[in-house]
Structures are given as C-alpha cells and as structure tokens.
C-alpha positions as CSV (number, residue, x, y, z in Angstrom):
1,M,0.0,0.0,0.0
2,F,1.4,3.3,-1.0
3,G,0.4,6.7,0.3
4,I,1.5,10.4,-0.3
5,M,1.1,13.1,2.3
6,N,1.7,16.8,1.2
7,T,2.3,19.4,3.8
8,F,2.7,23.2,3.0
9,I,4.3,25.7,5.3
10,G,4.3,29.3,4.2
11,G,2.4,32.6,3.6
12,E,0.6,31.6,0.4
13,S,-1.2,28.5,-0.6
14,A,0.8,25.8,-2.4
15,S,-1.9,25.4,-4.9
16,T,-1.1,28.7,-6.7
17,P,2.6,28.7,-7.2
18,E,2.2,29.9,-10.8
19,K,1.0,33.4,-9.9
20,S,4.2,34.2,-8.2
21,Q,6.5,33.4,-11.1
22,G,8.5,36.3,-12.4
23,Q,7.4,38.7,-9.6
24,P,9.4,39.6,-6.6
25,Q,8.0,38.2,-3.4
26,K,8.5,39.6,0.0
27,D,9.5,37.4,2.9
28,Q,8.1,34.3,1.2
29,C,9.0,31.0,2.5
30,D,7.6,27.9,0.9
31,M,8.2,24.4,2.0
32,F,6.8,21.1,0.6
33,I,7.2,17.9,2.5
34,N,6.4,14.7,0.6
35,V,6.2,11.5,2.7
36,V,5.9,8.2,0.8
37,Y,5.3,5.0,2.8
38,S,4.3,1.5,1.9
39,G,3.1,-1.6,3.7
40,D,-0.1,-2.9,5.3
41,K,-1.3,-1.7,8.7
42,K,-1.4,-4.4,11.2
43,K,-4.8,-4.8,12.7
44,S,-4.8,-4.3,16.4
45,A,-6.1,-7.0,18.7
46,S,-9.1,-4.8,19.6
47,Q,-10.2,-4.9,15.9
48,N,-10.5,-8.7,15.8
49,P,-14.1,-9.7,17.0
50,N,-13.1,-13.3,17.8
51,H,-10.3,-12.1,20.0
52,E,-12.5,-9.6,21.8
53,W,-15.1,-12.4,22.4
54,F,-12.3,-14.6,23.8
55,L,-11.1,-11.9,26.2
56,K,-14.6,-11.2,27.5
57,K,-15.1,-14.9,28.0
58,R,-11.8,-15.3,29.9
59,K,-12.6,-12.3,32.1
60,F,-16.0,-13.7,32.9
61,L,-14.6,-17.1,33.9
62,E,-11.9,-15.5,36.0
63,R,-14.5,-13.5,37.9
64,K,-16.5,-16.7,38.5
65,G,-13.4,-18.4,39.8
66,L,-13.6,-21.1,37.1
67,L,-10.4,-20.0,35.4
68,R,-7.0,-19.1,36.9
69,S,-5.8,-15.6,36.1
70,K,-2.5,-15.3,34.2
71,S,-1.0,-13.3,37.1
72,E,-1.7,-16.0,39.6
73,P,0.9,-18.8,40.1
74,Y,0.0,-22.3,39.0
75,I,-1.1,-24.6,41.9
76,P,-1.6,-28.4,41.3
77,P,-5.2,-29.4,41.9
78,Y,-4.5,-32.0,44.6
79,K,-2.3,-29.6,46.5
80,H,-4.9,-26.9,46.2
81,R,-7.6,-29.2,47.7
82,R,-5.3,-30.3,50.5
83,D,-4.5,-26.7,51.5
84,K,-8.2,-25.9,51.3
85,A,-9.1,-28.8,53.5
86,K,-6.3,-27.9,56.0
87,A,-7.5,-24.3,56.1
88,G,-11.1,-25.4,56.8
89,Q,-9.9,-27.8,59.5
90,S,-7.8,-25.1,61.2
91,S,-10.6,-22.6,61.0
92,S,-13.1,-25.0,62.5
93,T,-10.8,-25.9,65.4
94,G,-10.0,-22.2,66.1
95,S,-13.6,-21.1,66.2
96,S,-15.1,-23.9,68.4
97,T,-17.7,-21.5,69.9
98,E,-19.5,-21.1,66.6
99,G,-22.3,-23.4,65.5
100,S,-21.9,-27.0,64.6
101,H,-21.9,-26.1,60.9
102,S,-18.5,-24.5,61.2
103,Q,-16.9,-27.6,62.6
104,R,-15.9,-29.5,59.4
105,P,-14.9,-33.1,59.5
106,K,-11.4,-34.2,58.7
107,V,-10.8,-34.8,55.0
108,I,-8.5,-37.6,54.1
109,F,-7.6,-38.2,50.5
110,K,-6.8,-41.6,49.2
111,H,-3.8,-40.4,47.3
112,D,-2.3,-38.8,50.5
113,T,0.3,-41.3,51.6
114,T,1.6,-39.2,54.4
115,R,-1.4,-40.1,56.7
116,P,-1.3,-43.5,58.5
117,Q,-3.6,-46.0,56.8
118,P,-5.2,-48.9,58.8
119,A,-3.6,-52.2,58.1
120,K,-5.7,-54.6,56.0
121,V,-6.4,-57.8,57.9
122,N,-6.9,-60.9,55.8
123,P,-9.9,-63.0,56.7
124,K,-9.2,-66.4,58.2
125,V,-8.7,-69.0,55.5
126,E,-9.4,-72.6,56.2
127,P,-6.5,-75.0,55.3
128,G,-6.9,-76.5,51.9
129,V,-9.6,-74.0,50.8
130,R,-8.6,-71.1,48.4
131,R,-10.5,-67.9,48.9
132,P,-10.6,-65.3,46.1
133,V,-9.4,-61.8,46.8
134,S,-12.7,-60.2,46.0
135,G,-14.5,-62.1,48.8
136,R,-16.8,-64.0,46.5
137,P,-16.9,-67.7,47.2
138,S,-14.9,-69.8,44.7
139,K,-16.4,-72.0,42.1
140,R,-15.6,-75.1,44.2
141,S,-17.4,-73.7,47.2
142,R,-20.4,-72.8,45.1
143,K,-20.6,-76.3,43.8
144,S,-20.5,-77.7,47.2
145,K,-23.3,-75.5,48.4
146,K,-25.4,-76.6,45.4
147,A,-24.7,-80.2,46.1
148,K,-25.9,-79.7,49.7
149,L,-29.1,-78.2,48.4
150,L,-29.8,-81.0,46.0
151,N,-28.5,-83.9,48.2
152,P,-29.6,-83.7,51.9
153,A,-27.3,-86.6,52.7
154,V,-24.3,-84.3,52.4
155,E,-22.8,-83.3,55.7
156,G,-23.7,-79.8,56.8
157,P,-26.4,-77.8,58.5
158,A,-30.0,-78.5,57.6
159,I,-31.3,-76.1,54.9
160,A,-35.0,-75.2,55.1
161,Q,-36.6,-75.9,51.7
162,R,-39.0,-73.2,50.4
163,A,-42.6,-74.5,50.4
164,P,-44.1,-74.7,46.9
165,V,-47.1,-72.8,45.8
166,P,-49.9,-72.7,47.0
167,G,-48.3,-73.1,50.4
168,D,-46.9,-69.6,50.2
169,V,-49.2,-67.3,48.1
170,S,-49.7,-63.6,47.9
171,D,-52.8,-61.7,49.0
172,S,-54.1,-61.4,45.4
173,N,-53.8,-65.2,44.9
174,R,-55.6,-65.8,48.3
175,R,-58.5,-63.6,47.1
176,A,-58.6,-65.6,43.8
177,I,-58.5,-68.9,45.6
178,S,-61.3,-67.8,48.0
179,L,-63.5,-66.7,45.2
180,L,-63.0,-70.0,43.3
181,D,-63.5,-72.0,46.5
182,G,-66.7,-70.1,47.2
183,L,-68.0,-71.4,43.9
184,N,-67.3,-75.0,45.0
185,I,-66.2,-76.0,41.5
186,P,-66.2,-79.8,42.2
187,A,-69.9,-79.7,43.1
188,L,-70.9,-77.8,40.0
189,A,-72.6,-79.6,37.2
190,P,-70.1,-81.0,34.7
191,A,-69.9,-78.9,31.6
192,S,-70.4,-80.6,28.3
193,I,-67.2,-80.4,26.2
194,N,-67.6,-81.3,22.6
195,P,-64.1,-81.7,21.2
196,S,-65.3,-81.0,17.6
197,K,-66.4,-77.5,18.7
198,Y,-62.9,-76.4,19.9
199,A,-60.0,-75.1,17.9
200,A,-56.8,-73.4,18.8
201,I,-55.2,-70.7,16.7
202,D,-51.8,-69.0,16.5
203,C,-50.4,-66.6,14.0
204,E,-46.9,-65.3,13.1
205,M,-46.5,-61.7,11.8
206,V,-43.9,-59.8,9.8
207,G,-43.3,-56.1,9.6
208,G,-44.3,-53.6,7.0
209,G,-44.1,-49.8,6.6
210,P,-41.3,-47.7,8.0
211,Q,-38.8,-49.8,10.0
212,G,-41.3,-52.7,9.9
213,Q,-43.6,-51.2,12.6
214,V,-46.8,-52.4,10.9
215,S,-47.6,-56.0,11.8
216,M,-48.9,-58.2,8.9
217,L,-50.0,-61.8,8.9
218,A,-47.5,-64.2,7.4
219,R,-48.5,-67.6,8.8
220,C,-51.6,-69.0,10.4
221,S,-52.1,-72.4,12.1
222,V,-55.3,-73.9,13.4
223,V,-55.4,-77.2,15.3
224,S,-58.2,-79.3,16.8
225,Y,-58.9,-80.2,20.4
226,E,-56.6,-83.2,20.1
227,G,-53.8,-81.2,18.3
228,D,-54.5,-82.3,14.8
229,V,-53.7,-79.8,12.0
230,I,-56.8,-78.2,10.5
231,F,-55.1,-75.3,8.7
232,D,-51.4,-74.3,8.4
233,E,-50.4,-72.0,5.6
234,Y,-47.9,-69.2,4.8
235,I,-49.8,-66.1,3.9
236,K,-48.5,-63.3,1.6
237,P,-49.3,-59.8,2.9
238,D,-51.0,-57.2,0.7
239,Q,-48.2,-54.7,1.5
240,L,-44.5,-54.8,1.0
241,V,-42.6,-56.6,3.7
242,T,-39.8,-54.4,5.2
243,C,-38.9,-56.6,8.2
244,Y,-39.4,-60.4,8.4
245,R,-38.7,-60.6,12.1
246,T,-37.2,-64.0,11.6
247,R,-35.8,-64.2,15.1
248,W,-39.4,-64.4,16.5
249,S,-41.6,-65.2,13.6
250,G,-39.4,-67.8,11.9
251,I,-40.5,-66.4,8.5
252,R,-37.9,-66.1,5.7
253,P,-38.3,-64.4,2.3
254,R,-38.5,-67.8,0.5
255,D,-41.5,-68.8,2.6
256,L,-43.6,-66.1,1.1
257,V,-42.7,-66.6,-2.6
258,N,-45.6,-68.9,-3.4
259,A,-47.7,-68.2,-0.3
260,M,-51.5,-67.9,-0.1
261,P,-52.9,-64.4,-0.7
262,F,-54.2,-62.7,2.4
263,Q,-57.8,-62.3,1.3
264,E,-58.1,-66.0,0.4
265,A,-56.6,-67.1,3.7
266,K,-58.9,-64.7,5.6
267,K,-62.0,-66.3,4.1
268,R,-60.8,-69.9,4.7
269,V,-59.9,-69.2,8.4
270,A,-63.2,-67.4,9.0
271,K,-65.1,-70.3,7.6
272,L,-63.1,-72.8,9.8
273,L,-63.6,-70.8,13.0
274,H,-67.3,-70.1,12.5
275,G,-69.4,-71.6,15.3
276,K,-66.4,-72.9,17.3
277,V,-64.8,-72.1,20.6
278,V,-61.5,-70.6,19.7
279,V,-58.6,-71.0,22.1
280,G,-55.5,-68.8,21.9
281,H,-52.8,-67.1,23.9
282,A,-53.3,-63.3,23.6
283,V,-55.7,-64.3,20.9
284,H,-56.8,-60.7,20.2
285,H,-53.5,-60.2,18.4
286,D,-54.3,-63.1,16.1
287,F,-57.8,-61.8,15.4
288,Q,-56.4,-58.3,14.7
289,S,-53.9,-59.7,12.1
290,L,-56.7,-61.6,10.4
291,A,-59.1,-58.6,10.5
292,Y,-61.5,-61.0,12.1
293,V,-64.1,-60.6,14.9
294,H,-65.1,-63.6,17.0
295,P,-67.9,-63.7,19.7
296,P,-66.4,-63.2,23.2
297,S,-68.6,-66.0,24.6
298,H,-66.8,-68.4,22.2
299,T,-63.3,-67.2,22.9
300,R,-60.9,-68.7,25.5
301,D,-57.7,-66.7,26.1
302,T,-55.2,-68.8,28.1
303,Q,-53.4,-65.5,29.1
304,K,-56.5,-64.5,31.1
305,I,-57.5,-67.8,32.8
306,P,-56.7,-67.5,36.5
307,L,-56.7,-71.3,37.0
308,L,-53.6,-71.6,34.8
309,N,-51.7,-68.9,36.7
310,L,-52.6,-70.6,40.0
311,K,-51.6,-74.0,38.8
312,G,-48.3,-72.7,37.5
313,G,-47.6,-70.8,40.8
314,F,-47.8,-67.3,39.3
315,E,-49.7,-64.2,40.3
316,V,-53.3,-64.1,39.1
317,Q,-52.9,-60.6,37.6
318,R,-49.5,-61.4,36.0
319,T,-49.4,-61.8,32.2
320,V,-47.4,-65.0,31.7
321,S,-45.9,-65.9,28.3
322,L,-46.9,-69.1,26.6
323,K,-43.3,-70.5,26.9
324,V,-43.2,-70.0,30.7
325,L,-46.7,-71.5,31.2
326,S,-45.9,-74.6,29.1
327,K,-42.7,-75.2,31.1
328,A,-44.3,-74.7,34.5
329,I,-47.5,-76.7,33.9
330,L,-46.8,-79.2,31.1
331,N,-43.0,-79.3,31.5
332,D,-42.7,-78.8,27.7
333,E,-39.9,-76.8,26.0
334,I,-41.2,-74.6,23.2
335,Q,-39.8,-71.7,21.2
336,T,-36.3,-73.0,21.5
337,G,-33.5,-72.7,19.0
338,R,-32.5,-69.9,16.6
339,N,-35.0,-70.6,13.9
340,G,-37.8,-68.5,15.5
341,H,-41.2,-69.5,16.7
342,S,-43.6,-71.9,15.0
343,S,-47.3,-71.1,14.9
344,L,-48.2,-74.8,14.7
345,E,-46.1,-75.6,17.8
346,D,-47.6,-72.6,19.7
347,A,-51.2,-73.5,18.8
348,R,-50.7,-77.1,20.0
349,A,-49.2,-75.9,23.3
350,T,-52.1,-73.5,23.8
351,M,-54.6,-76.3,23.4
352,K,-52.7,-78.5,25.8
353,L,-52.8,-75.7,28.4
354,Y,-56.5,-75.2,28.0
355,R,-57.2,-78.9,28.2
356,A,-55.5,-79.0,31.6
357,V,-58.1,-76.7,33.1
358,A,-61.0,-77.0,30.6
359,S,-63.4,-78.9,32.8
360,D,-63.1,-76.6,35.8
361,W,-63.1,-73.4,33.8
362,E,-66.1,-74.4,31.7
363,K,-68.0,-75.0,34.9
364,V,-67.2,-71.5,36.1
365,L,-68.3,-70.0,32.8
366,A,-71.5,-72.0,32.7
367,T,-72.6,-70.4,36.0
368,G,-72.3,-66.9,34.4
369,Y,-70.0,-65.8,37.2
370,N,-67.9,-62.7,36.3
371,F,-64.7,-63.7,38.0
372,W,-62.5,-60.8,36.9
373,G,-65.2,-58.2,37.7
374,V,-65.5,-59.5,41.3
375,F,-61.7,-59.9,41.6
376,K,-61.0,-56.3,40.5
377,G,-63.7,-55.1,42.8
378,L,-61.9,-56.7,45.8
379,T,-58.4,-55.6,44.8
380,S,-59.6,-51.9,44.4
381,K,-60.9,-51.8,48.0
C-alpha cells in the first residue's frame, strides 16, 4: 500500500505557485514535505471480533473463579484441595464456639500417603480352601453348596426348603382362591365339552411400513382339540414386507414366494372358526392380524384364565408368556433354537394348556360368574 502526504508551510497557498513566477516576493518561505510509505497496517487485537469475544469470556470465567488468572501462580489441583481442607480444618478448630456447621470433618484423600492407613487384615482362611481376593466364594465352594441343596445326605447344616405354591401365596392369589372355593367347582354340574367344537389358533407376523412397525400376517395355524392340524399355511401380505422378524416369527423371504394371498386365507380361516370355541394365547392379536371378529362367549384366552396362573404358581394378575406357562404346567420346552417360533407348535401348546383346566373353567363360565369383575372389585378396595 502506498500513500503520499503533502504538507505546505508558508504565507501563500501551495496550490497557486504559478501566480508568483517572475514577480518579486517579500518574505516568502515555501516548503513542501512529501512522505511516501508502503506496507499494510497491522490490525490491532481490539479490531478482531473473535479475539474480543475470547477476552470477554476469559474475564467472565476469572470473575466466577472457574479459570485461573495469568497473574496467579499455578497450583496443582490436589495440593490446592489439601491446602483448602487444612485451612477449613484449622478454622473449624479455632472457632469452636461457633455453630456445629462451622466444625468441618477431617478430610483424608486416598492419594495422601503421608497419613497413616489402617492395616488390612486378611480373613481367616481354612486350610486347603482357596479364597478369592474379591471375597466372592470360589467355584468349588459354590458347587459344594449346590450339592448340599440337592442332596440332603451331604454333611452340613440342615437347609430349610421353600414350600411350593400354593403353600406360600400372595394376597391377590388368596383372594382368587377364596373366590374359586366359594363357587365350589367340584360340586358344579359337569360342563359338556364337545371336542369337535374347539379349535386353537396362532399366527406369526412380519413387519411392513417404515422400519417394519406395521404387523402383517405371514403364517396362520389352526389345530383341533386333540392337536391335529386343520389349517397351516404361509400367507403373503398385501403390502410390502420391510422386516421379516425371523428371530421371532421364523419367516424367511423364501417362505412367502408362493404363499397364499391374504384375502383368500382370511376367508378360509373365518369359515373354519365359525361356530367354534377358539382357544389362543393373547388371541386378540391373532384376530387383529386376520381382520376377524369372534364372539367373546366363544373365545378362550389362556393368558386370562386364573386357573392356569394358580396352577403354575404365578400371580393371578400377571401376564405370563406361553413359553413359561408350558414349562411350568406341562414341562414342555417350546420356542427354542435360533430358527424362530412356530405357529403350529404354539397352537398345540395353547390347546394343551387349556385342556389342563378345561373342565373346571367351563364349569365357572357355565354359571355366568364374572370372576374378573368381582376380583378387580376386591383388589380396588
């Protein structure tokens, strides 16, 4: 950058030097000073907005005590805390006449090796038995405890066995048992069970829509009272499948290539279930996937039968999965492996569970007794 600065010192203006040529001038003194400079002006720190913001922020943190000032000497953090703790301790001992809030407890830091530390005493170790450092019993001792629990003949103190259900039941289960005992189920007239009028259903769904959030029917299985297959088909949804949920549904893309269309499957299943007592576990989900409505009087949901929960040793109000109920009551393992669930296997397990309490539960339903209405009325009090 170049600049020129002109300065005139004298009696007349420097802009009209031509008028004075050839004429005598009195006491005239003219001086021109020309200054030529080059180079950029360095911007001062105050002209930089980022630097100004940084300085304001630094001053603000220094005022709050969150940042050490440049003029202050550097103090290590641990030493600063120790000095602060010592100062608080000395001030509390000096002013003992003040309130209890001024008496601060002694502060001992783990890193402070100058203070005496209590010696660690190792627990007594029996000869021939290794004890881990963490205090947790070793694997050998845990096995020995398990052996004592399973085999009472093993030497050792007697272990009180927990009484099975219904020896130890909750208050809600006691209310349910008292309600059922009040009905005197054994004395009720035997309910007529026609096996040909019963069917169990189970469905497997896949996902559609964004992130597979919309459940769509992909397989439906219907079995008879004895567990015979009435209907078991893969069903092709009307919408595009975005998530097959293979881990739970067991459905793979190849299963739906030549599958039955949804509208045809819906008509066939509705025709099979018409006039029958339909058994299912959380059966409302199956009806929803089929877009089907069944009369409540002809619906048996094993998830809402209190006799099954009591027989399995669960809370009456608890929602127990089909897998857990089958293991507790029937001692059957279902839904195992990595291939996902099978609707046919689940439908058979559902019918087996219902057959275990069918005679008693049908007697209760035949009386018209609203068990859940009375039970909820008692629990709400």
